[in-house]
Each structure stands twice: as structure tokens, then as C-alpha cells.
N, C-alpha and C positions, 0 to 999 in steps of 0.2 A: 504494500500500500504506500501512501505518501509519507514522506519524512516529516518529522516534527520540525516546525519552524524554529530556527536558532535565534536566540535573543542575545543582545550585547548590552553590557552595562553602559549607562549614560556617560560615565567617565571615559570609557574607551572611545565613544563617539566624539566627545568634545576634544579629546587628545588627538584623535585621528584628523579632525578638521583643523586643529591648530597646526599640526604637522603639515598638512596640505597647504595651508596659508604661508607658513614660514620656510618650507624646504625648497620651494621653487620647482618641485617635481610635479609631474602630471598626476591626475587622480589615479590613473591606472598603475603608475609606478609606486605611489604611496600605498595603494590597496594591496599590491603584490608584496611589498615589504611587510605589511601588517598581516597578510594571509587572509584577507577578506575580499569578496567580489567587488570589482570597481563600480558596478552599478549601485551597490549598496552605499558606497562612499558618496557617490553623486546624489543619491536620494537623501542622505543625511545632510548634505550641503543645501539642498532645496528646502528641507524641513527647517534647518537653522535660519535660512533666509526668511521664511514665513514667520519666524519668532518675532521679528520686528513689527509685525502688524497686530500684536496682541495675543496671538495664539502661542502656546507653549510648545516648543519642539520636543519630539521624542516622547509623546504622551501615551502612546500605546492604544489599546482598544477601549472603547466606551468613553471617549473624551466628550466633553459637553458639546462641542461644535458638531460632532457626528450625530449625537442625539438630536440636536436642534435641526440639523439637515434632514434627518429621517422624519421628524415631526413636520417640517415644512413641505417635504415631498408628499406626505400623506394628505396634508391640507390642500395642496395644489390638486392632487388627484380627486379629492372630494369636491372641490370647487368646479373642476372640469366636468365631473359627473353631473353636478347640479345644473351647470350651464347647459349641458346637452339635454337634460330633462326639460328645462325651461324652453329651449329651442323647439322641442317637439310639442310642447303644450301651449304654444302661443299662436293659435290661428287667429285670423281676423275676427272682430266682434260678431258673436252669434252665428258663425258659419258663413257670413257674407264675404264675398270677394271684394277686392279693392275697387273694382269698376262698378259694382252694383250701386244703384241709387237707393236712397232711403225713401220709404213711403211718406207722403205728405199728409 
């Protein structure tokens, strides 16, 4: 079956990113030196960049923004469904078509 996902301590992540910034080496070279996949190091770099906009980097599963995103997606789905229902239920008044004249 699938392998269990490996987790790394936050200290290692921060040290790896510091090494990447100060060494002048490429992300691939730093990752090889540390024995981690280069894509992982690049992901850590993106997550750290997001930290500047108020989100904490390396937060793991169940972070508040994920919960809020799931809540907002459910709300959007509910609103779209309600909108479709209203579209289907909004015929012109009393079954008359737009061109019909009203009796005087």
C-alpha cells in the first residue's frame, strides 16, 4: 500500500531555508546535501513566503484557514443551489408570457 507521509521538525525546515538563503547554492543542491527532495524544499520556501500575509507557515493539517475555506466552499455550493432553484421557480406572473396583454 502507500507509504506513510514523512514529517520534518519545524526547526529543520527553518534551518534548511536559512541555509538556502545564505549558501548561494541552488535549492536542488541544498536539498541533496540535506537528503530531502528538492520539491519539498521549494514548497517550504513558498509556505514561508505566505507567512508574511498573516498565515503561519508549516501549520500542518486542520489549520483555521483550511477550515474556513471548507466552510466557504460549502456556503458557495448552497448559494448556487438556491440560485438554481430560484431560477427554475421564477416564471412570469400567473403563467402569463411577457407579450400577453392584461385584461382591462
